[in-house]
All heavy atoms as a GROMACS GRO file, in nm:
protein
  456
    1MET      N    1  11.587   3.343   8.099
    1MET     CA    2  11.489   3.446   8.120
    1MET      C    3  11.457   3.518   7.995
    1MET      O    4  11.541   3.537   7.909
    1MET     CB    5  11.540   3.544   8.226
    1MET     CG    6  11.585   3.477   8.357
    1MET     SD    7  11.454   3.398   8.451
    1MET     CE    8  11.342   3.526   8.485
    2ARG      N    9  11.337   3.575   7.989
    2ARG     CA   10  11.297   3.645   7.870
    2ARG      C   11  11.321   3.792   7.884
    2ARG      O   12  11.324   3.847   7.994
    2ARG     CB   13  11.143   3.616   7.847
    2ARG     CG   14  11.109   3.473   7.828
    2ARG     CD   15  10.968   3.453   7.836
    2ARG     NE   16  10.923   3.514   7.970
    2ARG     CZ   17  10.797   3.492   8.018
    2ARG    NH1   18  10.712   3.425   7.956
    2ARG    NH2   19  10.762   3.544   8.126
    3GLU      N   20  11.335   3.864   7.770
    3GLU     CA   21  11.360   4.009   7.781
    3GLU      C   22  11.249   4.076   7.850
    3GLU      O   23  11.268   4.173   7.915
    3GLU     CB   24  11.382   4.055   7.637
    3GLU     CG   25  11.425   4.202   7.640
    3GLU     CD   26  11.555   4.228   7.706
    3GLU    OE1   27  11.646   4.146   7.704
    3GLU    OE2   28  11.569   4.338   7.768
    4GLN      N   29  11.123   4.031   7.834
    4GLN     CA   30  11.005   4.110   7.895
    4GLN      C   31  10.991   4.081   8.039
    4GLN      O   32  10.907   4.144   8.104
    4GLN     CB   33  10.879   4.076   7.821
    4GLN     CG   34  10.834   3.926   7.833
    4GLN     CD   35  10.889   3.837   7.723
    4GLN    OE1   36  10.990   3.859   7.666
    4GLN    NE2   37  10.816   3.734   7.696
    5ASP      N   38  11.076   3.995   8.100
    5ASP     CA   39  11.066   3.971   8.243
    5ASP      C   40  11.102   4.096   8.315
    5ASP      O   41  11.194   4.178   8.268
    5ASP     CB   42  11.160   3.854   8.285
    5ASP     CG   43  11.102   3.725   8.241
    5ASP    OD1   44  10.984   3.711   8.216
    5ASP    OD2   45  11.187   3.633   8.216
    6VAL      N   46  11.045   4.127   8.430
    6VAL     CA   47  11.072   4.246   8.504
    6VAL      C   48  11.189   4.226   8.602
    6VAL      O   49  11.182   4.137   8.686
    6VAL     CB   50  10.946   4.283   8.587
    6VAL    CG1   51  10.979   4.406   8.678
    6VAL    CG2   52  10.832   4.316   8.501
    7TRP      N   53  11.298   4.297   8.576
    7TRP     CA   54  11.417   4.285   8.651
    7TRP      C   55  11.415   4.395   8.768
    7TRP      O   56  11.381   4.510   8.736
    7TRP     CB   57  11.542   4.305   8.572
    7TRP     CG   58  11.552   4.177   8.477
    7TRP    CD1   59  11.505   4.178   8.354
    7TRP    CD2   60  11.628   4.059   8.504
    7TRP    NE1   61  11.541   4.051   8.301
    7TRP    CE2   62  11.610   3.984   8.387
    7TRP    CE3   63  11.700   4.014   8.611
    7TRP    CZ2   64  11.672   3.858   8.381
    7TRP    CZ3   65  11.750   3.885   8.606
    7TRP    CH2   66  11.738   3.811   8.487
    8SER      N   67  11.453   4.351   8.884
    8SER     CA   68  11.458   4.454   9.003
    8SER      C   69  11.591   4.436   9.061
    8SER      O   70  11.658   4.338   9.067
    8SER     CB   71  11.351   4.419   9.107
    8SER     OG   72  11.222   4.409   9.046
    9LYS      N   73  11.631   4.559   9.124
    9LYS     CA   74  11.751   4.552   9.213
    9LYS      C   75  11.712   4.614   9.343
    9LYS      O   76  11.612   4.689   9.355
    9LYS     CB   77  11.878   4.619   9.143
    9LYS     CG   78  11.857   4.771   9.121
    9LYS     CD   79  11.986   4.818   9.050
    9LYS     CE   80  11.976   4.968   9.029
    9LYS     NZ   81  12.104   5.016   8.978
   10SER      N   82  11.791   4.593   9.438
   10SER     CA   83  11.766   4.646   9.578
   10SER      C   84  11.751   4.793   9.574
   10SER      O   85  11.838   4.867   9.512
   10SER     CB   86  11.877   4.603   9.671
   10SER     OG   87  11.864   4.661   9.798
   11SER      N   88  11.660   4.848   9.662
   11SER     CA   89  11.649   4.995   9.674
   11SER      C   90  11.775   5.050   9.744
   11SER      O   91  11.800   5.164   9.734
   11SER     CB   92  11.524   5.027   9.757
   11SER     OG   93  11.530   4.966   9.888
   12TYR      N   94  11.847   4.962   9.815
   12TYR     CA   95  11.976   5.006   9.876
   12TYR      C   96  12.078   5.040   9.772
   12TYR      O   97  12.181   5.108   9.799
   12TYR     CB   98  12.027   4.902   9.968
   12TYR     CG   99  11.944   4.882  10.090
   12TYR    CD1  100  11.859   4.762  10.108
   12TYR    CD2  101  11.948   4.980  10.200
   12TYR    CE1  102  11.781   4.751  10.220
   12TYR    CE2  103  11.868   4.960  10.313
   12TYR     CZ  104  11.787   4.847  10.322
   12TYR     OH  105  11.702   4.831  10.430
   13SER      N  106  12.065   4.986   9.654
   13SER     CA  107  12.165   5.005   9.548
   13SER      C  108  12.146   5.150   9.480
   13SER      O  109  12.242   5.200   9.425
   13SER     CB  110  12.148   4.906   9.434
   13SER     OG  111  12.170   4.775   9.491
   14ALA      N  112  12.022   5.204   9.484
   14ALA     CA  113  11.991   5.335   9.431
   14ALA      C  114  12.055   5.351   9.292
   14ALA      O  115  12.003   5.292   9.203
   14ALA     CB  116  12.034   5.447   9.525
   15THR      N  117  12.158   5.435   9.279
   15THR     CA  118  12.215   5.457   9.150
   15THR      C  119  12.344   5.373   9.115
   15THR      O  120  12.397   5.386   9.016
   15THR     CB  121  12.255   5.604   9.141
   15THR    OG1  122  12.354   5.636   9.247
   15THR    CG2  123  12.132   5.697   9.159
   16SER      N  124  12.379   5.290   9.205
   16SER     CA  125  12.496   5.205   9.192
   16SER      C  126  12.468   5.095   9.090
   16SER      O  127  12.361   5.035   9.084
   16SER     CB  128  12.532   5.137   9.323
   16SER     OG  129  12.640   5.049   9.306
   17ASN      N  130  12.570   5.066   9.014
   17ASN     CA  131  12.564   4.942   8.917
   17ASN      C  132  12.648   4.834   8.968
   17ASN      O  133  12.673   4.740   8.899
   17ASN     CB  134  12.617   4.992   8.782
   17ASN     CG  135  12.514   5.072   8.701
   17ASN    OD1  136  12.392   5.059   8.733
   17ASN    ND2  137  12.557   5.153   8.608
   18ALA      N  138  12.689   4.833   9.094
   18ALA     CA  139  12.772   4.732   9.156
   18ALA      C  140  12.675   4.638   9.235
   18ALA      O  141  12.688   4.624   9.352
   18ALA     CB  142  12.877   4.788   9.245
   19CYS      N  143  12.583   4.581   9.162
   19CYS     CA  144  12.486   4.490   9.229
   19CYS      C  145  12.431   4.387   9.134
   19CYS      O  146  12.473   4.383   9.018
   19CYS     CB  147  12.373   4.570   9.286
   19CYS     SG  148  12.288   4.671   9.176
   20VAL      N  149  12.344   4.309   9.178
   20VAL     CA  150  12.269   4.215   9.084
   20VAL      C  151  12.126   4.245   9.076
   20VAL      O  152  12.079   4.322   9.162
   20VAL     CB  153  12.286   4.067   9.140
   20VAL    CG1  154  12.435   4.024   9.134
   20VAL    CG2  155  12.226   4.050   9.279
   21GLU      N  156  12.065   4.202   8.972
   21GLU     CA  157  11.918   4.225   8.949
   21GLU      C  158  11.847   4.086   8.955
   21GLU      O  159  11.913   3.985   8.924
   21GLU     CB  160  11.896   4.282   8.820
   21GLU     CG  161  11.953   4.424   8.807
   21GLU     CD  162  11.937   4.484   8.669
   21GLU    OE1  163  11.945   4.402   8.575
   21GLU    OE2  164  11.927   4.606   8.653
   22VAL      N  165  11.723   4.082   8.998
   22VAL     CA  166  11.651   3.958   9.007
   22VAL      C  167  11.522   3.974   8.936
   22VAL      O  168  11.458   4.070   8.944
   22VAL     CB  169  11.628   3.926   9.158
   22VAL    CG1  170  11.542   3.798   9.176
   22VAL    CG2  171  11.758   3.914   9.236
   23ALA      N  172  11.489   3.870   8.855
   23ALA     CA  173  11.354   3.858   8.790
   23ALA      C  174  11.288   3.735   8.844
   23ALA      O  175  11.343   3.630   8.838
   23ALA     CB  176  11.366   3.859   8.650
   24VAL      N  177  11.165   3.740   8.888
   24VAL     CA  178  11.094   3.627   8.944
   24VAL      C  179  10.967   3.599   8.855
   24VAL      O  180  10.890   3.694   8.828
   24VAL     CB  181  11.042   3.662   9.083
   24VAL    CG1  182  10.965   3.542   9.150
   24VAL    CG2  183  11.165   3.690   9.172
   25THR      N  184  10.957   3.476   8.806
   25THR     CA  185  10.836   3.433   8.740
   25THR      C  186  10.784   3.310   8.813
   25THR      O  187  10.846   3.268   8.910
   25THR     CB  188  10.864   3.402   8.593
   25THR    OG1  189  10.948   3.273   8.590
   25THR    CG2  190  10.941   3.508   8.526
   26SER      N  191  10.677   3.256   8.768
   26SER     CA  192  10.616   3.134   8.831
   26SER      C  193  10.710   3.015   8.804
   26SER      O  194  10.711   2.921   8.873
   26SER     CB  195  10.479   3.113   8.785
   26SER     OG  196  10.473   3.092   8.649
   27GLN      N  197  10.787   3.024   8.700
   27GLN     CA  198  10.876   2.908   8.655
   27GLN      C  199  11.015   2.915   8.704
   27GLN      O  200  11.078   2.813   8.719
   27GLN     CB  201  10.872   2.906   8.503
   27GLN     CG  202  10.737   2.894   8.441
   27GLN     CD  203  10.681   2.751   8.459
   27GLN    OE1  204  10.745   2.649   8.446
   27GLN    NE2  205  10.554   2.742   8.491
   28SER      N  206  11.065   3.037   8.726
   28SER     CA  207  11.214   3.050   8.756
   28SER      C  208  11.240   3.182   8.817
   28SER      O  209  11.158   3.274   8.823
   28SER     CB  210  11.297   3.023   8.644
   28SER     OG  211  11.269   3.124   8.543
   29VAL      N  212  11.360   3.192   8.878
   29VAL     CA  213  11.409   3.311   8.933
   29VAL      C  214  11.547   3.344   8.857
   29VAL      O  215  11.629   3.250   8.856
   29VAL     CB  216  11.436   3.303   9.079
   29VAL    CG1  217  11.505   3.428   9.137
   29VAL    CG2  218  11.308   3.280   9.151
   30GLY      N  219  11.562   3.455   8.798
   30GLY     CA  220  11.685   3.489   8.721
   30GLY      C  221  11.768   3.588   8.809
   30GLY      O  222  11.711   3.675   8.875
   31VAL      N  223  11.893   3.576   8.799
   31VAL     CA  224  11.984   3.666   8.862
   31VAL      C  225  12.093   3.709   8.768
   31VAL      O  226  12.154   3.622   8.694
   31VAL     CB  227  12.053   3.598   8.988
   31VAL    CG1  228  12.152   3.701   9.048
   31VAL    CG2  229  11.952   3.551   9.080
   32ARG      N  230  12.115   3.845   8.745
   32ARG     CA  231  12.217   3.892   8.649
   32ARG      C  232  12.289   4.005   8.708
   32ARG      O  233  12.242   4.076   8.804
   32ARG     CB  234  12.147   3.925   8.522
   32ARG     CG  235  12.062   4.058   8.532
   32ARG     CD  236  12.001   4.084   8.394
   32ARG     NE  237  11.920   4.205   8.398
   32ARG     CZ  238  11.844   4.258   8.304
   32ARG    NH1  239  11.834   4.185   8.193
   32ARG    NH2  240  11.776   4.366   8.322
   33ASP      N  241  12.403   4.035   8.647
   33ASP     CA  242  12.490   4.145   8.691
   33ASP      C  243  12.442   4.279   8.624
   33ASP      O  244  12.421   4.282   8.510
   33ASP     CB  245  12.631   4.114   8.642
   33ASP     CG  246  12.733   4.212   8.686
   33ASP    OD1  247  12.706   4.323   8.737
   33ASP    OD2  248  12.859   4.179   8.669
   34THR      N  249  12.417   4.379   8.712
   34THR     CA  250  12.367   4.501   8.660
   34THR      C  251  12.462   4.557   8.555
   34THR      O  252  12.417   4.628   8.462
   34THR     CB  253  12.344   4.600   8.780
   34THR    OG1  254  12.247   4.538   8.869
   34THR    CG2  255  12.294   4.733   8.731
   35LYS      N  256  12.593   4.547   8.581
   35LYS     CA  257  12.694   4.601   8.491
   35LYS      C  258  12.694   4.527   8.353
   35LYS      O  259  12.751   4.586   8.258
   35LYS     CB  260  12.825   4.600   8.552
   35LYS     CG  261  12.846   4.687   8.672
   35LYS     CD  262  12.983   4.689   8.728
   35LYS     CE  263  13.023   4.543   8.756
   35LYS     NZ  264  13.024   4.499   8.892
   36ASP      N  265  12.652   4.410   8.348
   36ASP     CA  266  12.656   4.329   8.223
   36ASP      C  267  12.530   4.256   8.195
   36ASP      O  268  12.518   4.137   8.197
   36ASP     CB  269  12.769   4.223   8.236
   36ASP     CG  270  12.800   4.151   8.104
   36ASP    OD1  271  12.752   4.196   8.000
   36ASP    OD2  272  12.868   4.051   8.113
   37ARG      N  273  12.426   4.338   8.171
   37ARG     CA  274  12.286   4.277   8.152
   37ARG      C  275  12.281   4.186   8.034
   37ARG      O  276  12.192   4.097   8.026
   37ARG     CB  277  12.192   4.396   8.137
   37ARG     CG  278  12.175   4.473   8.268
   37ARG     CD  279  12.072   4.581   8.252
   37ARG     NE  280  12.054   4.640   8.390
   37ARG     CZ  281  12.040   4.771   8.403
   37ARG    NH1  282  12.037   4.860   8.309
   37ARG    NH2  283  12.017   4.821   8.535
   38GLU      N  284  12.365   4.208   7.933
   38GLU     CA  285  12.364   4.120   7.809
   38GLU      C  286  12.443   3.995   7.838
   38GLU      O  287  12.450   3.912   7.744
   38GLU     CB  288  12.418   4.201   7.688
   38GLU     CG  289  12.336   4.331   7.657
   38GLU     CD  290  12.192   4.306   7.639
   38GLU    OE1  291  12.160   4.205   7.562
   38GLU    OE2  292  12.111   4.377   7.687
   39GLY      N  293  12.516   3.984   7.947
   39GLY     CA  294  12.596   3.875   7.970
   39GLY      C  295  12.531   3.742   8.014
   39GLY      O  296  12.600   3.647   8.039
   40GLY      N  297  12.401   3.746   8.017
   40GLY     CA  298  12.329   3.623   8.060
   40GLY      C  299  12.287   3.634   8.212
   40GLY      O  300  12.316   3.730   8.278
   41ALA      N  301  12.214   3.529   8.247
   41ALA     CA  302  12.162   3.524   8.380
   41ALA      C  303  12.174   3.385   8.434
   41ALA      O  304  12.160   3.289   8.362
   41ALA     CB  305  12.012   3.573   8.381
   42LEU      N  306  12.187   3.371   8.560
   42LEU     CA  307  12.175   3.242   8.630
   42LEU      C  308  12.025   3.224   8.656
   42LEU      O  309  11.956   3.318   8.694
   42LEU     CB  310  12.248   3.247   8.756
   42LEU     CG  311  12.399   3.256   8.752
   42LEU    CD1  312  12.455   3.272   8.896
   42LEU    CD2  313  12.467   3.136   8.680
   43THR      N  314  11.974   3.101   8.634
   43THR     CA  315  11.836   3.072   8.672
   43THR      C  316  11.826   2.965   8.774
   43THR      O  317  11.904   2.873   8.779
   43THR     CB  318  11.757   3.037   8.541
   43THR    OG1  319  11.821   2.920   8.483
   43THR    CG2  320  11.749   3.149   8.442
   44PHE      N  321  11.727   2.981   8.858
   44PHE     CA  322  11.703   2.897   8.968
   44PHE      C  323  11.556   2.855   8.974
   44PHE      O  324  11.463   2.926   8.938
   44PHE     CB  325  11.736   2.963   9.105
   44PHE     CG  326  11.873   3.011   9.116
   44PHE    CD1  327  11.916   3.132   9.073
   44PHE    CD2  328  11.975   2.927   9.162
   44PHE    CE1  329  12.051   3.178   9.078
   44PHE    CE2  330  12.108   2.959   9.174
   44PHE     CZ  331  12.143   3.090   9.130
   45ASP      N  332  11.530   2.736   9.024
   45ASP     CA  333  11.399   2.690   9.057
   45ASP      C  334  11.350   2.777   9.178
   45ASP      O  335  11.424   2.809   9.270
   45ASP     CB  336  11.404   2.547   9.099
   45ASP     CG  337  11.274   2.491   9.151
   45ASP    OD1  338  11.194   2.451   9.066
   45ASP    OD2  339  11.246   2.495   9.277
   46PRO      N  340  11.227   2.829   9.175
   46PRO     CA  341  11.178   2.915   9.277
   46PRO      C  342  11.194   2.861   9.413
   46PRO      O  343  11.228   2.938   9.511
   46PRO     CB  344  11.028   2.946   9.242
   46PRO     CG  345  11.024   2.920   9.088
   46PRO     CD  346  11.125   2.817   9.066
   47ARG      N  347  11.173   2.735   9.431
   47ARG     CA  348  11.183   2.671   9.561
   47ARG      C  349  11.329   2.675   9.615
   47ARG      O  350  11.355   2.706   9.725
   47ARG     CB  351  11.129   2.526   9.564
   47ARG     CG  352  11.135   2.462   9.700
   47ARG     CD  353  11.081   2.329   9.700
   47ARG     NE  354  11.096   2.276   9.834
   47ARG     CZ  355  11.064   2.146   9.857
   47ARG    NH1  356  11.000   2.070   9.765
   47ARG    NH2  357  11.087   2.102   9.972
   48ARG      N  358  11.424   2.645   9.526
   48ARG     CA  359  11.563   2.650   9.562
   48ARG      C  360  11.603   2.799   9.597
   48ARG      O  361  11.689   2.818   9.683
   48ARG     CB  362  11.654   2.598   9.458
   48ARG     CG  363  11.622   2.450   9.420
   48ARG     CD  364  11.668   2.369   9.544
   48ARG     NE  365  11.632   2.233   9.521
   48ARG     CZ  366  11.574   2.157   9.611
   48ARG    NH1  367  11.550   2.202   9.732
   48ARG    NH2  368  11.540   2.035   9.587
   49TRP      N  369  11.556   2.890   9.518
   49TRP     CA  370  11.586   3.032   9.552
   49TRP      C  371  11.541   3.073   9.692
   49TRP      O  372  11.605   3.134   9.764
   49TRP     CB  373  11.530   3.121   9.448
   49TRP     CG  374  11.552   3.269   9.467
   49TRP    CD1  375  11.460   3.364   9.514
   49TRP    CD2  376  11.677   3.336   9.448
   49TRP    NE1  377  11.525   3.485   9.512
   49TRP    CE2  378  11.659   3.470   9.482
   49TRP    CE3  379  11.800   3.289   9.408
   49TRP    CZ2  380  11.761   3.559   9.470
   49TRP    CZ3  381  11.908   3.386   9.404
   49TRP    CH2  382  11.885   3.524   9.430
   50SER      N  383  11.415   3.029   9.722
   50SER     CA  384  11.359   3.055   9.846
   50SER      C  385  11.447   2.997   9.964
   50SER      O  386  11.472   3.052  10.063
   50SER     CB  387  11.215   2.998   9.859
   50SER     OG  388  11.156   3.022   9.985
   51ASP      N  389  11.494   2.866   9.938
   51ASP     CA  390  11.581   2.806  10.040
   51ASP      C  391  11.710   2.887  10.057
   51ASP      O  392  11.758   2.899  10.167
   51ASP     CB  393  11.618   2.660   9.989
   51ASP     CG  394  11.501   2.566   9.988
   51ASP    OD1  395  11.393   2.598  10.052
   51ASP    OD2  396  11.513   2.460   9.924
   52PHE      N  397  11.766   2.930   9.943
   52PHE     CA  398  11.887   3.015   9.952
   52PHE      C  399  11.862   3.138  10.028
   52PHE      O  400  11.943   3.168  10.125
   52PHE     CB  401  11.928   3.052   9.808
   52PHE     CG  402  12.045   3.146   9.801
   52PHE    CD1  403  12.169   3.119   9.839
   52PHE    CD2  404  12.012   3.282   9.749
   52PHE    CE1  405  12.277   3.203   9.835
   52PHE    CE2  406  12.124   3.373   9.747
   52PHE     CZ  407  12.245   3.336   9.789
   53LEU      N  408  11.760   3.209  10.006
   53LEU     CA  409  11.730   3.325  10.082
   53LEU      C  410  11.709   3.300  10.223
   53LEU      O  411  11.758   3.376  10.316
   53LEU     CB  412  11.612   3.409  10.030
   53LEU     CG  413  11.626   3.457   9.882
   53LEU    CD1  414  11.491   3.524   9.840
   53LEU    CD2  415  11.736   3.553   9.874
   54GLY      N  416  11.645   3.192  10.266
   54GLY     CA  417  11.630   3.150  10.400
   54GLY      C  418  11.758   3.127  10.467
   54GLY      O  419  11.777   3.160  10.582
   55MET      N  420  11.853   3.060  10.399
   55MET     CA  421  11.989   3.039  10.449
   55MET      C  422  12.056   3.171  10.484
   55MET      O  423  12.135   3.177  10.571
   55MET     CB  424  12.064   2.955  10.364
   55MET     CG  425  12.013   2.807  10.357
   55MET     SD  426  12.088   2.703  10.229
   55MET     CE  427  12.262   2.703  10.279
   56LEU      N  428  12.041   3.270  10.396
   56LEU     CA  429  12.112   3.401  10.418
   56LEU      C  430  12.059   3.463  10.549
   56LEU      O  431  12.138   3.524  10.615
   56LEU     CB  432  12.081   3.492  10.303
   56LEU     CG  433  12.150   3.460  10.166
   56LEU    CD1  434  12.105   3.567  10.062
   56LEU    CD2  435  12.298   3.465  10.179
   57GLY      N  436  11.932   3.450  10.574
   57GLY     CA  437  11.882   3.506  10.693
   57GLY      C  438  11.932   3.443  10.825
   57GLY      O  439  11.928   3.511  10.935
   58ARG      N  440  11.988   3.329  10.813
   58ARG     CA  441  12.032   3.250  10.935
   58ARG      C  442  12.187   3.273  10.957
   58ARG      O  443  12.238   3.241  11.055
   58ARG     CB  444  12.012   3.105  10.912
   58ARG     CG  445  11.863   3.070  10.932
   58ARG     CD  446  11.852   2.919  10.919
   58ARG     NE  447  11.810   2.897  10.782
   58ARG     CZ  448  11.796   2.784  10.723
   58ARG    NH1  449  11.818   2.676  10.794
   58ARG    NH2  450  11.755   2.780  10.602
   59SER      N  451  12.253   3.338  10.862
   59SER     CA  452  12.404   3.356  10.871
   59SER      C  453  12.435   3.482  10.935
   59SER      O  454  12.356   3.577  10.968
   59SER     CB  455  12.460   3.343  10.739
   59SER     OG  456  12.418   3.441  10.648
   0.00000   0.00000   0.00000
């Protein structure tokens, strides 16, 4: 992910740093730890990310 990508975290997190942030582009979805933003990010294909979120809704 590039530094200029827009990272977001859940509004439920408010001021907490115990969460993850997500950046979505047309090419990929990045996920990183809010407490360690310089520690890198996991990147996913947008379709696979969508599949993952769909699976969460079923559990």
